[in-house]
SESE-841062 format. One line per 2 residues: number of its first residue (from 0); for each residue x negated, y, z negated of C-alpha. Coordinates in nm, 2 decimals, m for minus. Each point is the difference from the previous one (the first is absolute). Example, Ala and Ser with C-alpha at 12.3 -4.5 7.8 and 13.67 -1.06 7.14 Angstrom:
2
0> m1.23/m0.45/m0.78; m0.14/0.34/0.07
//
This chain:
149
0> 2.40/m0.74/m4.15; m0.26/m0.21/m0.19
2> m0.29/0.08/0.24; 0.00/0.37/m0.08
4> m0.01/m0.04/m0.39; m0.37/m0.09/0.03
6> m0.04/0.35/0.18; 0.20/0.20/m0.23
8> m0.20/m0.10/m0.32; m0.34/0.01/0.18
10> 0.09/0.35/0.06; 0.11/0.10/m0.32
12> m0.32/m0.13/m0.13; m0.22/0.10/0.28
14> m0.29/0.26/0.03; m0.15/0.02/0.34
16> 0.09/m0.20/0.28; 0.14/m0.40/0.06
18> 0.00/m0.13/0.34; 0.22/m0.27/0.03
20> 0.03/m0.28/0.30; 0.31/0.12/0.19
22> 0.12/m0.33/0.13; 0.24/m0.11/m0.28
24> 0.18/0.30/0.06; 0.05/0.01/0.38
26> 0.20/m0.28/0.15; 0.00/0.12/0.39
28> m0.32/m0.08/0.08; 0.07/m0.11/0.32
30> 0.20/0.29/0.13; m0.22/0.28/m0.07
32> m0.39/0.03/0.14; m0.16/0.02/m0.35
34> m0.32/m0.11/m0.07; 0.10/m0.15/m0.36
36> m0.37/m0.10/m0.12; m0.10/0.38/0.02
38> 0.35/0.13/m0.13; 0.08/0.04/m0.40
40> 0.23/0.16/m0.25; m0.17/0.29/m0.20
42> 0.11/0.07/m0.33; m0.19/0.34/m0.12
44> m0.03/0.19/m0.32; 0.07/0.37/m0.01
46> m0.30/0.21/0.12; m0.16/m0.27/0.17
48> m0.17/0.10/0.33; m0.09/m0.22/0.27
50> m0.31/0.20/0.19; 0.00/0.08/0.36
52> m0.04/m0.28/0.20; 0.11/m0.15/0.33
54> 0.16/m0.34/0.08; m0.08/m0.23/0.34
56> 0.34/m0.07/0.04; 0.33/0.21/0.04
58> 0.21/m0.04/m0.35; 0.36/0.10/m0.11
60> m0.02/0.11/m0.34; 0.35/m0.08/m0.19
62> 0.02/0.21/m0.29; 0.26/m0.16/m0.26
64> m0.06/0.19/m0.32; m0.16/0.32/m0.13
66> m0.14/0.28/0.19; m0.34/0.01/0.19
68> m0.17/0.28/0.16; m0.19/m0.07/0.33
70> m0.26/0.16/0.18; m0.05/m0.08/0.36
72> m0.29/0.09/0.26; 0.05/m0.02/0.37
74> m0.31/m0.22/0.13; m0.01/0.21/0.31
76> m0.09/0.30/m0.21; m0.23/m0.17/m0.26
78> m0.22/m0.17/0.29; m0.04/0.33/0.16
80> m0.23/0.08/m0.34; m0.20/m0.31/m0.10
82> m0.22/0.18/m0.22; 0.29/0.17/m0.19
84> 0.18/m0.33/0.01; m0.29/m0.14/m0.20
86> 0.03/0.24/m0.25; 0.37/m0.04/m0.04
88> m0.04/m0.37/m0.05; m0.18/0.08/m0.30
90> 0.31/0.17/m0.15; 0.06/m0.40/m0.06
92> m0.25/0.01/m0.30; 0.15/0.33/m0.14
94> 0.25/m0.03/m0.28; 0.27/0.26/0.00
96> 0.36/0.05/0.15; 0.05/0.05/0.38
98> 0.12/0.37/m0.09; m0.37/0.04/m0.11
100> m0.17/m0.18/0.28; 0.22/0.10/0.31
102> 0.04/0.37/m0.04; 0.10/0.19/0.34
104> m0.34/0.22/m0.07; m0.21/m0.31/0.00
106> m0.28/0.05/0.26; m0.02/m0.37/0.07
108> 0.37/0.00/0.09; m0.02/0.32/0.23
110> 0.10/m0.11/0.37; 0.14/m0.30/m0.11
112> 0.35/m0.13/0.04; 0.10/m0.13/m0.35
114> 0.31/m0.03/m0.12; 0.14/m0.06/m0.37
116> 0.36/m0.08/m0.11; 0.16/m0.21/m0.28
118> 0.18/m0.33/0.01; 0.30/m0.11/m0.18
120> 0.16/m0.31/m0.02; 0.16/m0.12/0.30
122> m0.28/0.19/0.21; m0.16/m0.22/0.27
124> m0.32/0.13/0.13; m0.21/m0.10/0.31
126> m0.36/0.02/m0.05; m0.17/m0.04/0.34
128> m0.35/m0.18/0.00; m0.28/0.21/m0.05
130> 0.18/0.32/m0.17; m0.15/0.06/m0.32
132> 0.24/0.03/m0.26; m0.04/0.04/m0.41
134> 0.27/m0.08/m0.21; 0.09/0.14/m0.34
136> 0.28/m0.14/m0.22; 0.18/0.29/m0.19
138> 0.21/m0.25/m0.18; m0.02/m0.38/m0.09
140> 0.05/m0.15/0.37; 0.06/m0.32/0.19
142> m0.05/m0.01/0.37; m0.01/m0.28/0.25
144> m0.31/0.05/0.27; 0.10/m0.19/0.30
146> m0.29/m0.02/0.25; 0.11/m0.08/0.36
148> m0.17/m0.22/0.22
//
């Protein structure tokens, strides 16, 4: 459809990330408990990393194109180690890949329950609020981030 031509052309010329308003792409507003003001379409270039952060709302990440790697950290374990958590959050300002930053022998991650996995087109990830997550695009990607009410 014509709605997706701008995304395709934007992705081919993009280096970085574009955050687009989601409402033109979703026509079932009244049927889902989605906060459309906080939801978005992300068009992201290869190698871009969205640094470690958490969200105030539960979210669904509907992955449409490309491949992303996701690292998530359970808040029950990260909350137990506030000083380590502060140091972990400093990783936001360090460039590099997740493979460089989130190695199993990283002492900051010791005793923390964290998971790493890849998202492929058609995958849907539920991200509970307060779960720290770091997302790296392994190729050019398109995802819908739906924040739940």
